[in-house]
KEKE-3310 file (N, C-alpha, C; in steps of 0.2 Angstrom, whole numbers, plus 5000, padded with zeros to 4 digits):
npx = (4229:4237:4244:4252:4260:4267:4274:4281:4290:4296:4302:4310:4318:4325:4332:4340:4348:4355:4362:4370:4382:4389:4391:4401:4400:4396:4391:4387:4377:4367:4365:4359:4348:4341:4338:4330:4319:4314:4311:4301:4292:4288:4282:4271:4259:4256:4254:4242:4233:4232:4226:4214:4208:4207:4197:4186:4182:4170:4165:4172:4178)
npy = (5567:5560:5570:5573:5562:5562:5575:5572:5561:5568:5579:5573:5565:5575:5580:5569:5568:5580:5579:5568:5572:5578:5568:5557:5543:5530:5538:5536:5527:5534:5544:5537:5532:5544:5547:5537:5539:5551:5547:5538:5548:5554:5544:5540:5549:5545:5531:5531:5538:5530:5519:5524:5526:5513:5508:5515:5510:5501:5484:5471:5478)
npz = (4952:4943:4937:4948:4950:4937:4938:4950:4945:4934:4940:4950:4942:4935:4946:4950:4939:4939:4952:4950:4944:4954:4963:4972:4973:4962:4950:4937:4938:4945:4936:4926:4932:4934:4921:4917:4926:4920:4908:4911:4916:4904:4898:4905:4903:4889:4890:4898:4891:4880:4886:4890:4878:4873:4882:4878:4866:4858:4862:4852:4842)
capx = (4234:4241:4249:4257:4265:4271:4278:4286:4295:4300:4307:4315:4323:4330:4336:4345:4353:4360:4366:4375:4388:4393:4391:4407:4399:4392:4388:4384:4371:4363:4363:4354:4341:4338:4336:4324:4313:4312:4308:4294:4287:4285:4278:4264:4253:4255:4251:4236:4229:4230:4222:4207:4205:4205:4191:4181:4180:4165:4168:4172:4181)
capy = (5562:5558:5575:5573:5557:5565:5580:5569:5558:5573:5583:5568:5563:5580:5581:5564:5569:5585:5576:5563:5576:5579:5562:5553:5536:5528:5544:5534:5523:5539:5547:5532:5532:5550:5547:5532:5543:5556:5543:5536:5553:5556:5538:5540:5552:5541:5525:5532:5540:5524:5514:5527:5525:5506:5507:5519:5507:5496:5477:5468:5482)
capz = (4955:4938:4937:4954:4948:4932:4941:4954:4941:4930:4944:4953:4937:4934:4952:4950:4934:4942:4958:4948:4942:4960:4967:4972:4973:4957:4947:4931:4940:4947:4930:4922:4936:4933:4914:4917:4929:4915:4902:4914:4916:4898:4895:4909:4899:4883:4892:4901:4885:4876:4890:4890:4871:4873:4886:4875:4861:4860:4862:4846:4837)
cpx = (4239:4246:4254:4262:4269:4276:4283:4292:4299:4305:4312:4320:4328:4335:4342:4350:4358:4364:4371:4382:4392:4394:4398:4406:4394:4388:4384:4377:4365:4360:4358:4348:4337:4335:4330:4318:4310:4308:4301:4289:4284:4281:4271:4258:4251:4251:4243:4231:4227:4226:4215:4204:4203:4198:4185:4178:4174:4167:4167:4175:4189)
cpy = (5560:5564:5575:5568:5559:5570:5577:5565:5563:5576:5579:5566:5569:5581:5576:5565:5575:5583:5572:5566:5577:5573:5558:5546:5534:5534:5541:5530:5529:5543:5543:5532:5538:5550:5542:5535:5548:5553:5540:5542:5555:5550:5538:5543:5548:5535:5526:5534:5534:5519:5517:5526:5518:5505:5511:5515:5502:5489:5474:5472:5481)
cpz = (4950:4937:4942:4952:4942:4934:4946:4950:4937:4935:4948:4949:4936:4940:4952:4945:4936:4948:4955:4946:4948:4965:4966:4971:4967:4953:4940:4933:4942:4941:4926:4926:4935:4926:4913:4920:4924:4910:4905:4914:4910:4895:4899:4905:4893:4885:4894:4895:4881:4880:4890:4883:4871:4877:4883:4869:4863:4859:4855:4841:4838)
residu = (UNK:UNK:UNK:UNK:UNK:UNK:UNK:UNK:UNK:UNK:UNK:UNK:UNK:UNK:UNK:UNK:UNK:UNK:UNK:UNK:UNK:UNK:UNK:UNK:UNK:UNK:UNK:UNK:UNK:UNK:UNK:UNK:UNK:UNK:UNK:UNK:UNK:UNK:UNK:UNK:UNK:UNK:UNK:UNK:UNK:UNK:UNK:UNK:UNK:UNK:UNK:UNK:UNK:UNK:UNK:UNK:UNK:UNK:UNK:UNK:UNK)
# end
């Protein structure tokens, strides 16, 4: 499930960045949305890994 979210964000962001160059309406906004999607795709595995490490620690550490 996590891989699907990562792939969707990454490919969707790449699509938005590509479409922004041909868009006649608000190309800058579409480009920024694409960059934010790609950034979120990179952040998802990092956040999930840190969350799983926090749950693995014993209480009090």
